[in-house]
Each structure stands twice: as structure tokens, then as C-alpha cells.
matplotlib code that plots the C-alpha trace (Angstrom):
import matplotlib.pyplot as plt

x = [0.0, 2.8, 4.6, 1.6, 0.9, 4.6, 4.7, 1.4, 2.7, 5.9, 4.1, 1.8, 4.7, 6.7, 3.8, 1.9, 3.1, 0.9, -2.2, -1.3, -1.1, -3.7, -6.1, -7.3, -8.6, -12.4, -14.3, -15.5, -19.2, -19.0, -20.5, -18.0, -16.5, -15.0, -12.4, -14.8, -16.7, -15.4, -12.0, -11.1, -10.3, -11.8, -9.8, -11.0, -8.6, -9.6, -9.2, -6.8, -8.4, -10.4, -9.9, -12.0, -12.4, -13.5, -14.3, -16.2, -16.7, -15.9, -16.7, -15.1, -15.6, -13.0, -14.1, -12.5, -10.6, -11.3, -14.4, -12.5, -14.4, -12.6, -14.2, -12.3, -13.0, -12.7, -10.9, -9.8, -8.6, -7.8, -7.4, -6.0, -5.7, -2.2, -2.5, -5.2, -3.9, -2.4, -3.7, -2.0, -3.5, -3.1, -4.6, -5.2, -7.5, -7.8, -8.4, -9.3, -11.0, -10.5, -12.8, -11.5, -13.4, -14.8, -11.4, -11.1, -8.2, -7.7, -4.9, -3.9, -3.3, -0.5, -0.5, 0.1, 0.8, 0.4, -0.3, -2.8, -2.0, -4.5, -2.6, -5.4, -8.7, -11.3, -15.0, -15.8, -12.7, -10.0, -6.8, -4.9, -1.8, -1.7, 1.3, 1.4, 3.8, 2.6, 4.5, 5.1, 3.3, 0.8, 0.8, 3.0, 0.1, -1.0, 2.1, 4.9, 7.3, 8.7, 8.0, 5.7, 5.0, 2.0, 1.7, -1.2, -3.2, -7.0, -9.3, -13.0, -15.1, -18.6, -20.5, -23.7, -24.6, -25.8, -23.7, -20.0, -17.1, -14.1, -11.1, -7.6, -4.5, -2.3, 1.1, 2.0, 4.9, 5.0, 7.6, 5.8, 8.8, 12.3, 11.4, 9.2, 5.9, 4.8, 1.1, -0.9, -4.4, -6.6, -10.2, -13.0, -16.6, -19.6, -21.6, -25.0, -26.7, -30.2, -31.2, -29.7, -28.1, -28.1, -25.7, -24.9, -21.9, -20.8, -17.1, -14.8, -11.3, -8.6, -5.2, -2.5, 0.6, 3.9, 4.4, 3.6, 0.0, -3.1, -4.8, -8.1, -11.1, -14.0, -17.2, -18.7, -21.6, -22.8, -24.3, -23.5, -26.0, -25.3, -26.9, -25.4, -22.7, -20.2, -21.6, -21.9, -23.2, -22.3, -22.7, -21.2, -21.0, -18.9, -18.4, -15.3, -15.4, -12.9, -12.1, -9.4, -11.3, -13.4, -16.9, -17.4, -19.9, -19.2, -20.7, -19.2, -19.3, -17.5, -17.3, -15.6, -14.3, -14.0, -11.5]
y = [0.0, 2.5, 1.6, 2.4, 5.8, 6.8, 6.1, 8.0, 11.0, 11.0, 10.9, 13.8, 15.9, 15.4, 16.0, 18.7, 21.6, 20.1, 20.7, 24.3, 25.2, 27.2, 27.4, 30.8, 29.4, 29.4, 26.1, 24.7, 24.4, 20.9, 18.0, 15.8, 12.9, 10.1, 7.4, 4.9, 2.5, 0.6, -0.9, 1.9, 5.3, 8.4, 10.7, 13.7, 15.9, 17.5, 21.3, 23.5, 24.7, 21.5, 18.3, 15.3, 12.5, 9.1, 6.2, 3.0, -0.6, -3.7, -7.4, -10.1, -13.8, -16.3, -18.2, -21.5, -23.3, -22.3, -20.3, -17.0, -13.7, -10.3, -7.1, -3.8, -0.3, 2.7, 2.5, 6.1, 8.0, 11.7, 13.6, 17.2, 19.4, 21.0, 22.4, 22.5, 19.2, 17.5, 16.0, 14.3, 11.1, 9.5, 6.0, 3.8, 0.7, 0.7, -2.4, -5.8, -8.5, -12.0, -14.9, -18.4, -21.5, -19.8, -18.3, -14.5, -12.0, -8.3, -6.5, -3.0, -2.4, -0.4, 3.3, 4.5, 7.9, 8.9, 11.5, 11.8, 13.9, 15.0, 14.1, 15.0, 16.7, 17.3, 17.7, 14.0, 12.1, 12.4, 10.6, 10.7, 9.2, 7.6, 6.8, 5.5, 3.9, 1.4, 1.9, -1.1, 0.3, -2.5, -5.6, -8.5, -10.6, -8.2, -6.2, -7.3, -5.4, -3.6, -0.4, -1.5, 1.0, 1.2, 3.1, 3.3, 5.2, 5.9, 7.0, 7.8, 8.6, 10.2, 8.4, 10.4, 12.9, 10.0, 7.1, 6.7, 4.2, 4.1, 1.9, 1.7, -0.4, -0.6, -2.1, -3.1, -4.9, -6.6, -8.6, -10.9, -13.2, -13.2, -12.2, -9.6, -10.3, -8.0, -7.8, -6.1, -5.0, -4.0, -2.9, -1.7, -0.6, 1.5, 4.0, 5.5, 8.5, 7.5, 10.9, 14.2, 12.6, 8.9, 6.9, 3.2, 1.3, -2.2, -3.1, -6.0, -6.2, -8.7, -9.3, -11.0, -11.8, -12.6, -15.7, -17.7, -16.5, -17.4, -14.9, -13.4, -12.1, -10.3, -8.5, -5.7, -3.2, -0.4, 3.0, 6.5, 9.0, 12.7, 14.0, 17.5, 18.7, 17.9, 14.6, 11.3, 7.9, 4.7, 0.9, -1.9, -5.7, -8.0, -11.7, -13.7, -15.2, -17.9, -20.0, -17.6, -14.3, -13.4, -12.1, -8.8, -6.1, -2.5, 0.8, 4.2, 7.9, 10.8, 14.4, 17.3, 20.3, 23.7, 26.3]
z = [0.0, 0.9, -2.3, -4.4, -2.8, -2.9, -6.7, -7.4, -5.4, -7.3, -10.6, -9.6, -8.3, -11.5, -13.8, -11.8, -14.1, -16.8, -14.7, -14.2, -17.9, -19.7, -16.7, -17.9, -21.2, -21.7, -21.9, -25.2, -25.8, -27.3, -25.3, -23.5, -25.5, -23.4, -24.0, -22.4, -22.4, -25.4, -26.1, -28.5, -27.2, -28.8, -31.1, -29.2, -27.2, -23.9, -24.4, -22.6, -19.4, -19.0, -16.8, -17.6, -15.1, -16.3, -14.0, -13.9, -12.7, -14.6, -14.1, -16.1, -16.2, -17.5, -20.6, -19.7, -16.9, -13.3, -12.4, -12.3, -11.8, -11.5, -10.4, -10.9, -9.6, -10.1, -13.5, -13.3, -16.3, -15.7, -18.9, -18.9, -22.0, -22.2, -25.8, -28.5, -29.9, -26.9, -23.7, -20.7, -19.3, -15.8, -15.6, -12.6, -12.8, -9.1, -7.1, -8.5, -6.5, -7.9, -7.0, -8.1, -7.0, -3.9, -3.0, -3.1, -3.1, -3.8, -5.5, -6.4, -10.1, -11.8, -12.6, -16.2, -17.7, -21.3, -23.9, -26.8, -29.9, -32.6, -35.8, -38.2, -37.8, -40.6, -40.7, -41.2, -40.0, -37.3, -36.5, -33.2, -31.7, -28.3, -26.2, -22.6, -20.1, -17.5, -14.2, -11.9, -8.9, -8.3, -6.2, -7.2, -8.3, -11.1, -12.1, -14.5, -12.3, -15.4, -17.3, -20.2, -23.1, -25.4, -28.6, -31.1, -33.7, -33.3, -36.1, -36.7, -39.7, -39.8, -42.6, -41.8, -39.1, -36.9, -38.0, -37.7, -37.8, -35.6, -34.7, -33.3, -33.6, -30.5, -30.0, -26.4, -24.8, -21.3, -19.5, -17.0, -16.9, -18.3, -21.9, -23.4, -25.1, -27.9, -28.6, -31.5, -30.5, -33.5, -33.1, -35.4, -34.6, -35.5, -33.5, -33.9, -32.4, -31.2, -29.8, -28.8, -25.7, -26.3, -28.5, -29.0, -30.4, -31.4, -31.6, -32.4, -30.9, -30.6, -28.8, -30.9, -28.9, -30.4, -28.3, -25.1, -24.9, -27.0, -29.2, -27.9, -30.0, -28.5, -29.4, -27.2, -27.4, -25.2, -24.8, -23.7, -22.3, -21.8, -18.7, -19.4, -21.8, -19.0, -17.5, -19.3, -18.1, -19.9, -19.9, -22.0, -22.2, -24.2, -25.0, -25.8, -29.3, -28.4, -25.3, -24.1, -24.2, -21.1, -21.0, -19.3, -18.3, -17.1, -16.0, -16.0, -15.3, -16.9, -15.6, -17.2, -15.2, -16.9, -15.6]

ax = plt.figure().add_subplot(projection="3d")
ax.plot(x, y, z, "-o")
ax.set_aspect("equal")
plt.show()
């Protein structure tokens, strides 16, 4: 526990100048756009003078083997706009409670820091770059105990005012044992606006490791509901399309602060 809070405090002290930039800028009038609840992140960038807090609850169930259920909360993603095309991200999945054959345990997850950069923005399509570094702050049962980077490209395309396509391709590397595993994570989906505040999506994503682990393929769907321009509720559920991909369900809340 002390190790986790010491690492988080160090990250915040090092990166605190980012939260002090552009605080005098006025807020944008556009409704909040979140990186949750799907696998793909959004291409949107939080504007300077804004902080967006995204959080949620997730429950996963193993597709095969032991009866393993994991519940994770609060899945925090703090997004801060530091320039018109750049945002800073601080991720922490929080605590995970694992239940395996009537045995339970709880573990603290790692912290990650990252940036998102808007590479291209047009009326109908957007492309953004995402980079993050996972820091070994979590408990031994859930951390690789190494610094693990992720890079990727996110895109979206508005086919009509109410129908759009989106996707991402991520490259990650982890070192759970003596050698590193490199994983490609592609995703593609479609979203539809059902009303002025209600939207839905469906998405396919997969995890394709270089070695040692089996590939996973999943399908998920969900909704987002804007309570106000600055508050969003969401829910999603997914199923594994093979024996190694888990089923899951989640709920979330997004809140944007304007300075």
C-alpha cells in the first residue's frame, strides 16, 4: 500500500506543471467525449483549461478453466488538455477483486501515464496518436514489475450525421517473466446517435501476442448517455469469441471540469 501511494505521489509531483497550464482558457461548448466505455479510445482531445475524469466498474468472467471472476473499480482516467492538440493522461485501474473457485483475493493495479495527440482533424474524419507507459506500482500478483509501453493510432469517420465508424491499432509490450511479449491489438466498430443525448456502439477487438499466450477475440456493445454537456453515463457488455477471451460487463461515469 505504501509503495503504491509513494509512486502515485511521485508521478503527480513530476507532472503537476501540466495541470497548471492554460487554466485561464475558456471552456469549449461541445459536449463531453469520453475514452470509455469501449476498447477503442476516442480521437478527441480535452481542451486547454479542462480536466476530464472518467471512471467505472468492470466485471469479467473467464471463458475457460477455473471459475474466475474479476471485479475492478474505479478504473480512473484523468485527462488534462495541455495544448489545443495535446492532452495528458493519468490512468489507474484501481483495485481488482478475484474470485477463483470460492477463494477470493484483492490486488492494487499499476498506474500508467500517457499523452494523446491529434494528428489530423477534418469535418468527417479524425486521426490521433496515443502513447502510454505502464509503471510497476501495483501488487506482485498483477504487475509485470517492469515499465511497459503502449503506442497506437486511433481513427474515426462520420458516414452520416448520426452514423460513424471508428477503430484503433495498438502495440504493447509486457515482461511478465524473463522475456518480453509483444502484442498487437486491433479494433474496429460502428456508433449511432439515437437521440440528442443517447448513443450506442458495437465493436470487435482482438489481442494478438507474439508468443507464449493465446490470441483473444471479443465483441462488445454499449451505450453513452449525456446528462449534461459535461456529464456522461455509460454501460457496456462483451463476449469472448474464443475459449481464451473473457466475458465482461461494465458501467461508468464521466465528468468534465472547466477552468
